[in-house]
A tleap script that builds the chain and sets N, CA, C and O, in Angstrom:
source leaprc.protein.ff14SB
mol = sequence {
  NMET ASN SER THR LEU SER LEU ARG ILE PRO
  THR GLU THR LEU GLU GLN LEU GLY LEU LEU
  ALA GLU ALA THR GLY LYS SER ARG ASN PHE
  ILE ALA VAL GLN ALA MET LYS ASP PHE ILE
  GLU ARG GLU ALA TRP GLN VAL ALA GLU ILE
  GLN GLN ALA LEU LYS GLU ALA ASP ALA GLY
  GLU PHE ALA ALA ASP GLU GLU VAL GLN ALA
  VAL PHE ASP LYS TRP GLY ARG CLYS
}
set mol.1.N position { 67.397 85.647 90.742 }
set mol.1.CA position { 68.731 85.088 90.813 }
set mol.1.C position { 69.742 86.174 90.457 }
set mol.1.O position { 69.528 86.945 89.522 }
set mol.2.N position { 70.803 86.230 91.180 }
set mol.2.CA position { 71.858 87.202 90.933 }
set mol.2.C position { 73.132 86.494 90.534 }
set mol.2.O position { 73.372 85.354 90.931 }
set mol.3.N position { 73.937 87.165 89.759 }
set mol.3.CA position { 75.242 86.670 89.354 }
set mol.3.C position { 76.274 87.732 89.691 }
set mol.3.O position { 75.937 88.885 89.959 }
set mol.4.N position { 77.524 87.330 89.673 }
set mol.4.CA position { 78.616 88.242 89.974 }
set mol.4.C position { 79.326 88.635 88.699 }
set mol.4.O position { 79.527 87.815 87.803 }
set mol.5.N position { 79.706 89.910 88.627 }
set mol.5.CA position { 80.438 90.444 87.490 }
set mol.5.C position { 81.578 91.285 88.042 }
set mol.5.O position { 81.354 92.185 88.852 }
set mol.6.N position { 82.780 91.000 87.612 }
set mol.6.CA position { 83.932 91.796 88.039 }
set mol.6.C position { 84.246 92.829 86.965 }
set mol.6.O position { 84.268 92.520 85.774 }
set mol.7.N position { 84.488 94.052 87.403 }
set mol.7.CA position { 84.771 95.143 86.476 }
set mol.7.C position { 86.003 95.908 86.920 }
set mol.7.O position { 86.276 96.024 88.115 }
set mol.8.N position { 86.732 96.419 85.970 }
set mol.8.CA position { 87.807 97.360 86.262 }
set mol.8.C position { 87.218 98.752 86.064 }
set mol.8.O position { 86.809 99.119 84.963 }
set mol.9.N position { 87.184 99.511 87.144 }
set mol.9.CA position { 86.556 100.821 87.127 }
set mol.9.C position { 87.617 101.874 87.430 }
set mol.9.O position { 88.391 101.718 88.374 }
set mol.10.N position { 87.658 102.937 86.642 }
set mol.10.CA position { 88.613 104.005 86.951 }
set mol.10.C position { 88.414 104.494 88.388 }
set mol.10.O position { 87.286 104.597 88.870 }
set mol.11.N position { 89.515 104.788 89.052 }
set mol.11.CA position { 89.475 105.214 90.450 }
set mol.11.C position { 88.527 106.383 90.652 }
set mol.11.O position { 87.747 106.390 91.604 }
set mol.12.N position { 88.586 107.369 89.771 }
set mol.12.CA position { 87.716 108.546 89.896 }
set mol.12.C position { 86.243 108.158 89.847 }
set mol.12.O position { 85.432 108.686 90.608 }
set mol.13.N position { 85.900 107.238 88.956 }
set mol.13.CA position { 84.511 106.797 88.847 }
set mol.13.C position { 84.075 106.079 90.114 }
set mol.13.O position { 82.962 106.286 90.597 }
set mol.14.N position { 84.937 105.245 90.647 }
set mol.14.CA position { 84.613 104.524 91.871 }
set mol.14.C position { 84.444 105.495 93.042 }
set mol.14.O position { 83.571 105.310 93.890 }
set mol.15.N position { 85.278 106.518 93.081 }
set mol.15.CA position { 85.150 107.533 94.133 }
set mol.15.C position { 83.822 108.279 94.003 }
set mol.15.O position { 83.148 108.534 95.002 }
set mol.16.N position { 83.452 108.624 92.779 }
set mol.16.CA position { 82.175 109.306 92.555 }
set mol.16.C position { 81.011 108.407 92.949 }
set mol.16.O position { 80.025 108.868 93.524 }
set mol.17.N position { 81.130 107.139 92.640 }
set mol.17.CA position { 80.100 106.173 93.016 }
set mol.17.C position { 79.961 106.126 94.532 }
set mol.17.O position { 78.848 106.124 95.057 }
set mol.18.N position { 81.081 106.090 95.226 }
set mol.18.CA position { 81.055 106.072 96.680 }
set mol.18.C position { 80.423 107.323 97.265 }
set mol.18.O position { 79.647 107.244 98.217 }
set mol.19.N position { 80.754 108.484 96.696 }
set mol.19.CA position { 80.173 109.733 97.167 }
set mol.19.C position { 78.663 109.763 96.947 }
set mol.19.O position { 77.909 110.213 97.809 }
set mol.20.N position { 78.236 109.285 95.796 }
set mol.20.CA position { 76.807 109.250 95.500 }
set mol.20.C position { 76.090 108.281 96.432 }
set mol.20.O position { 74.999 108.574 96.922 }
set mol.21.N position { 76.699 107.137 96.674 }
set mol.21.CA position { 76.110 106.153 97.589 }
set mol.21.C position { 75.951 106.752 98.980 }
set mol.21.O position { 74.907 106.607 99.616 }
set mol.22.N position { 76.988 107.420 99.438 }
set mol.22.CA position { 76.946 108.035 100.762 }
set mol.22.C position { 75.875 109.114 100.835 }
set mol.22.O position { 75.133 109.196 101.815 }
set mol.23.N position { 75.796 109.936 99.801 }
set mol.23.CA position { 74.841 111.047 99.786 }
set mol.23.C position { 73.392 110.568 99.726 }
set mol.23.O position { 72.497 111.219 100.265 }
set mol.24.N position { 73.165 109.442 99.076 }
set mol.24.CA position { 71.794 108.959 98.896 }
set mol.24.C position { 71.394 107.890 99.904 }
set mol.24.O position { 70.220 107.535 100.014 }
set mol.25.N position { 72.373 107.383 100.634 }
set mol.25.CA position { 72.072 106.319 101.591 }
set mol.25.C position { 71.821 104.982 100.921 }
set mol.25.O position { 71.242 104.076 101.519 }
set mol.26.N position { 72.257 104.865 99.691 }
set mol.26.CA position { 72.106 103.600 98.950 }
set mol.26.C position { 73.484 102.963 98.834 }
set mol.26.O position { 74.505 103.630 99.003 }
set mol.27.N position { 73.502 101.682 98.548 }
set mol.27.CA position { 74.788 101.003 98.411 }
set mol.27.C position { 75.406 101.298 97.039 }
set mol.27.O position { 74.708 101.627 96.079 }
set mol.28.N position { 76.728 101.170 96.980 }
set mol.28.CA position { 77.408 101.326 95.689 }
set mol.28.C position { 76.873 100.298 94.702 }
set mol.28.O position { 76.681 100.605 93.525 }
set mol.29.N position { 76.632 99.089 95.172 }
set mol.29.CA position { 76.119 98.034 94.307 }
set mol.29.C position { 74.760 98.422 93.719 }
set mol.29.O position { 74.529 98.262 92.520 }
set mol.30.N position { 73.861 98.932 94.570 }
set mol.30.CA position { 72.531 99.319 94.099 }
set mol.30.C position { 72.640 100.369 92.997 }
set mol.30.O position { 72.011 100.250 91.946 }
set mol.31.N position { 73.448 101.401 93.254 }
set mol.31.CA position { 73.584 102.488 92.281 }
set mol.31.C position { 74.218 101.989 90.990 }
set mol.31.O position { 73.779 102.365 89.903 }
set mol.32.N position { 75.243 101.149 91.092 }
set mol.32.CA position { 75.907 100.632 89.891 }
set mol.32.C position { 74.957 99.772 89.068 }
set mol.32.O position { 74.911 99.889 87.843 }
set mol.33.N position { 74.206 98.916 89.734 }
set mol.33.CA position { 73.257 98.058 89.007 }
set mol.33.C position { 72.177 98.914 88.353 }
set mol.33.O position { 71.814 98.675 87.201 }
set mol.34.N position { 71.659 99.911 89.077 }
set mol.34.CA position { 70.631 100.784 88.506 }
set mol.34.C position { 71.170 101.542 87.299 }
set mol.34.O position { 70.477 101.683 86.291 }
set mol.35.N position { 72.403 102.027 87.398 }
set mol.35.CA position { 73.014 102.745 86.278 }
set mol.35.C position { 73.152 101.828 85.063 }
set mol.35.O position { 72.889 102.244 83.935 }
set mol.36.N position { 73.561 100.592 85.293 }
set mol.36.CA position { 73.698 99.645 84.178 }
set mol.36.C position { 72.337 99.338 83.564 }
set mol.36.O position { 72.210 99.268 82.341 }
set mol.37.N position { 71.325 99.155 84.400 }
set mol.37.CA position { 69.976 98.894 83.881 }
set mol.37.C position { 69.491 100.056 83.021 }
set mol.37.O position { 68.968 99.856 81.926 }
set mol.38.N position { 69.672 101.281 83.535 }
set mol.38.CA position { 69.238 102.466 82.788 }
set mol.38.C position { 69.976 102.574 81.455 }
set mol.38.O position { 69.363 102.853 80.425 }
set mol.39.N position { 71.286 102.353 81.477 }
set mol.39.CA position { 72.091 102.425 80.258 }
set mol.39.C position { 71.637 101.374 79.248 }
set mol.39.O position { 71.440 101.681 78.072 }
set mol.40.N position { 71.473 100.142 79.707 }
set mol.40.CA position { 71.083 99.052 78.811 }
set mol.40.C position { 69.710 99.316 78.211 }
set mol.40.O position { 69.504 99.095 77.017 }
set mol.41.N position { 68.771 99.783 79.023 }
set mol.41.CA position { 67.427 100.077 78.520 }
set mol.41.C position { 67.469 101.166 77.447 }
set mol.41.O position { 66.833 101.040 76.400 }
set mol.42.N position { 68.226 102.240 77.718 }
set mol.42.CA position { 68.325 103.349 76.771 }
set mol.42.C position { 69.007 102.908 75.474 }
set mol.42.O position { 68.541 103.240 74.384 }
set mol.43.N position { 70.096 102.168 75.588 }
set mol.43.CA position { 70.821 101.723 74.400 }
set mol.43.C position { 69.994 100.728 73.589 }
set mol.43.O position { 69.997 100.776 72.359 }
set mol.44.N position { 69.289 99.827 74.271 }
set mol.44.CA position { 68.447 98.848 73.573 }
set mol.44.C position { 67.334 99.558 72.803 }
set mol.44.O position { 67.005 99.176 71.680 }
set mol.45.N position { 66.756 100.599 73.420 }
set mol.45.CA position { 65.716 101.367 72.743 }
set mol.45.C position { 66.286 102.013 71.482 }
set mol.45.O position { 65.670 101.968 70.417 }
set mol.46.N position { 67.465 102.613 71.614 }
set mol.46.CA position { 68.069 103.297 70.470 }
set mol.46.C position { 68.382 102.311 69.351 }
set mol.46.O position { 68.117 102.600 68.184 }
set mol.47.N position { 68.936 101.160 69.685 }
set mol.47.CA position { 69.254 100.143 68.676 }
set mol.47.C position { 67.977 99.672 67.987 }
set mol.47.O position { 67.954 99.515 66.767 }
set mol.48.N position { 66.913 99.446 68.760 }
set mol.48.CA position { 65.641 99.006 68.173 }
set mol.48.C position { 65.081 100.059 67.220 }
set mol.48.O position { 64.569 99.724 66.152 }
set mol.49.N position { 65.176 101.320 67.604 }
set mol.49.CA position { 64.692 102.398 66.732 }
set mol.49.C position { 65.500 102.472 65.436 }
set mol.49.O position { 64.935 102.670 64.360 }
set mol.50.N position { 66.799 102.315 65.538 }
set mol.50.CA position { 67.657 102.344 64.353 }
set mol.50.C position { 67.331 101.159 63.444 }
set mol.50.O position { 67.231 101.314 62.227 }
set mol.51.N position { 67.169 99.990 64.032 }
set mol.51.CA position { 66.842 98.808 63.230 }
set mol.51.C position { 65.506 98.985 62.521 }
set mol.51.O position { 65.367 98.609 61.357 }
set mol.52.N position { 64.517 99.559 63.217 }
set mol.52.CA position { 63.209 99.806 62.601 }
set mol.52.C position { 63.341 100.814 61.465 }
set mol.52.O position { 62.735 100.642 60.408 }
set mol.53.N position { 64.125 101.860 61.679 }
set mol.53.CA position { 64.313 102.873 60.632 }
set mol.53.C position { 65.004 102.273 59.416 }
set mol.53.O position { 64.666 102.613 58.282 }
set mol.54.N position { 65.966 101.387 59.638 }
set mol.54.CA position { 66.640 100.737 58.512 }
set mol.54.C position { 65.674 99.854 57.731 }
set mol.54.O position { 65.735 99.809 56.503 }
set mol.55.N position { 64.785 99.154 58.427 }
set mol.55.CA position { 63.777 98.332 57.736 }
set mol.55.C position { 62.868 99.216 56.882 }
set mol.55.O position { 62.550 98.886 55.739 }
set mol.56.N position { 62.458 100.346 57.463 }
set mol.56.CA position { 61.600 101.268 56.718 }
set mol.56.C position { 62.327 101.831 55.505 }
set mol.56.O position { 61.742 101.944 54.428 }
set mol.57.N position { 63.584 102.181 55.669 }
set mol.57.CA position { 64.369 102.707 54.546 }
set mol.57.C position { 64.542 101.647 53.471 }
set mol.57.O position { 64.411 101.933 52.281 }
set mol.58.N position { 64.839 100.417 53.894 }
set mol.58.CA position { 64.991 99.325 52.924 }
set mol.58.C position { 63.695 99.080 52.156 }
set mol.58.O position { 63.724 98.648 51.004 }
set mol.59.N position { 62.554 99.358 52.797 }
set mol.59.CA position { 61.260 99.174 52.147 }
set mol.59.C position { 60.860 100.403 51.331 }
set mol.59.O position { 59.786 100.437 50.729 }
set mol.60.N position { 61.736 101.413 51.318 }
set mol.60.CA position { 61.458 102.612 50.533 }
set mol.60.C position { 60.488 103.568 51.202 }
set mol.60.O position { 59.906 104.427 50.538 }
set mol.61.N position { 60.310 103.431 52.490 }
set mol.61.CA position { 59.377 104.288 53.225 }
set mol.61.C position { 60.090 105.562 53.675 }
set mol.61.O position { 60.617 105.640 54.785 }
set mol.62.N position { 60.092 106.551 52.792 }
set mol.62.CA position { 60.736 107.825 53.087 }
set mol.62.C position { 59.685 108.917 53.103 }
set mol.62.O position { 58.628 108.782 52.487 }
set mol.63.N position { 59.978 109.998 53.807 }
set mol.63.CA position { 59.099 111.165 53.776 }
set mol.63.C position { 59.250 111.835 52.420 }
set mol.63.O position { 60.349 111.921 51.873 }
set mol.64.N position { 58.147 112.301 51.896 }
set mol.64.CA position { 58.163 113.026 50.619 }
set mol.64.C position { 58.847 114.369 50.837 }
set mol.64.O position { 58.877 114.882 51.956 }
set mol.65.N position { 59.394 114.936 49.771 }
set mol.65.CA position { 60.060 116.235 49.853 }
set mol.65.C position { 59.147 117.290 50.478 }
set mol.65.O position { 59.595 118.139 51.249 }
set mol.66.N position { 57.869 117.221 50.135 }
set mol.66.CA position { 56.909 118.196 50.657 }
set mol.66.C position { 56.747 118.050 52.177 }
set mol.66.O position { 56.628 119.048 52.888 }
set mol.67.N position { 56.743 116.826 52.663 }
set mol.67.CA position { 56.626 116.594 54.108 }
set mol.67.C position { 57.845 117.138 54.858 }
set mol.67.O position { 57.716 117.756 55.915 }
set mol.68.N position { 59.005 116.899 54.302 }
set mol.68.CA position { 60.229 117.406 54.919 }
set mol.68.C position { 60.224 118.929 54.915 }
set mol.68.O position { 60.553 119.556 55.922 }
set mol.69.N position { 59.852 119.521 53.791 }
set mol.69.CA position { 59.810 120.980 53.697 }
set mol.69.C position { 58.802 121.555 54.682 }
set mol.69.O position { 59.049 122.613 55.261 }
set mol.70.N position { 57.679 120.886 54.884 }
set mol.70.CA position { 56.664 121.367 55.832 }
set mol.70.C position { 57.218 121.399 57.253 }
set mol.70.O position { 56.917 122.318 58.015 }
set mol.71.N position { 58.008 120.422 57.607 }
set mol.71.CA position { 58.632 120.406 58.936 }
set mol.71.C position { 59.620 121.556 59.056 }
set mol.71.O position { 59.641 122.252 60.070 }
set mol.72.N position { 60.441 121.761 58.024 }
set mol.72.CA position { 61.401 122.875 58.050 }
set mol.72.C position { 60.674 124.214 58.137 }
set mol.72.O position { 61.079 125.103 58.886 }
set mol.73.N position { 59.596 124.348 57.366 }
set mol.73.CA position { 58.836 125.592 57.389 }
set mol.73.C position { 58.218 125.832 58.767 }
set mol.73.O position { 58.193 126.963 59.250 }
set mol.74.N position { 57.734 124.794 59.379 }
set mol.74.CA position { 57.118 124.895 60.692 }
set mol.74.C position { 58.106 125.450 61.723 }
set mol.74.O position { 57.734 126.246 62.585 }
set mol.75.N position { 59.356 125.024 61.625 }
set mol.75.CA position { 60.361 125.418 62.609 }
set mol.75.C position { 61.249 126.562 62.109 }
set mol.75.O position { 62.249 126.896 62.745 }
set mol.76.N position { 60.885 127.159 60.973 }
set mol.76.CA position { 61.593 128.336 60.502 }
set mol.76.C position { 62.932 128.053 59.850 }
set mol.76.O position { 63.793 128.931 59.802 }
set mol.77.N position { 63.122 126.855 59.353 }
set mol.77.CA position { 64.384 126.503 58.673 }
set mol.77.C position { 64.161 126.554 57.174 }
set mol.77.O position { 63.079 126.238 56.678 }
set mol.78.N position { 65.205 126.959 56.459 }
set mol.78.CA position { 65.098 127.006 55.003 }
set mol.78.C position { 66.077 126.065 54.369 }
set mol.78.O position { 66.134 125.967 53.143 }
savepdb mol mol.pdb
quit
């Protein structure tokens, strides 16, 4: 099932979308929907990772000083 969404898009962005659609032989709609899907997936992943890290921090699950230093030593940081 599909739904309709109206957006106000800067003229330059719409022009770039049109150029990309023309160059790839895909519709502007296809490219816009794919871009939104990719953005949402990436942002959702990042939010989930942050939420998990906050839970771990709240539970006191931190790397020991020695573990952090080992990572710095491995990559040549002091």
